[in-house]
C-alpha positions, 0 to 999 in steps of 0.5 A: 843629037841622038843620046844614049846612056852608059858609063863615062868613067873610068871607061866608056861603055854603052849600057847593054840595053841601049846596045840592044836598042841600037842594033835591033830597034834603031838599026843603026850602022857603024860609023853613025854618030851619037852621044852617051851620058852617065846621067851625072852631067858628063857627056861622051860624043863619037861614032858607033863601032860594032864588034859582033853583037857588041857595040862601043863608041869611038870617042871624039870628045868628052865634056865633064861636069855640065851644068845642070838645071837651076832652080832645082825642084823636088816633088813629093807626090802620092802615087795615084790609083791608076798608075798611067796618070803618075807615069804621065806626071813623071814623064813631063816633070822630067822633061821640064827639069825636075831634080828629084821625085819622091813617092809618099804613102798618106792617110788617103793614098789608094795605091800602096805599091809601085814598081819603082824600077819601072818608073826609074826606067821611064825617067832615064827614057824621058831624060834622054828623049829631052837631051838631059845630061843629069837624070833625076833622083827617083826615090823609093815609096815611103811613108808620109810620116817618115818623109817629113822628119828631115824636111827643111821647112824654109824651102818646103810647101804643100799644095792642098785644097782646104779652102778654110786654111791659110794658103799663099798664091803659088806666084806670090813666093817672092822671097823663095824666088829670089833665092832659087834664081841664083844660078850658082846656088844648090838650093832645092825647093820641095813641093808636097802633092796629095792624093785624090782625096788630098792630105788629111787635116791632120797631115796638114797640121803636122806640116804646119807645125814643122813650119811648112807653109801652104800654097794655092795652085789657083781657083780650080781643083787640079788632079794629082798629076796635074798638080805636079805638072803645074809645079814643074811647069812653074819652076821650069819657066824660072830656068830661063 
């Protein structure tokens, strides 16, 4: 399947950037079959039609409300000093079906600014590459204190490296697993991943006061982006 992004309702329109990609990069020909998704679970299949520089779709089938991945995963992660590392995390997490990504500014976050639109475009690219009809939500960068205001502590966990504090092994989250395995549930589990210098003791205490449980990702110390990918793969394993 060759999957592209565009509008399905109220009318089918191939995104303008995608039209250029089809003609100038892929050099596709009229009559070739493609699929088009709006990233909201709708999918149109048909053949390409060229009218000058405009590319449209002669539709043969439209599928609505395709099922999304379950269980749903939301990772809130501090951007790394080298942006290519967080871009690598985003790409791999999207390929493994993550539902939502938030970027948070913690006390020890070194990178204070990110190009969120660039990251959103990369998420779209990774979604198409992995044939996703539901694209993940990529949230704006926000302060840690603002992010934690509306957390649901029952479904939220923080991964930190402080061995002196109580932490649950990731694979021991039995009660949570039983909830998120329900394929008809919109239940979403949230993980917070800290920066290179980890969360501060104050931040960990604030989360504990809200009822957020801490988890251990194993005996090895993982880089920020590696920890994010590890959690994404842990969740991906539960989708099948």
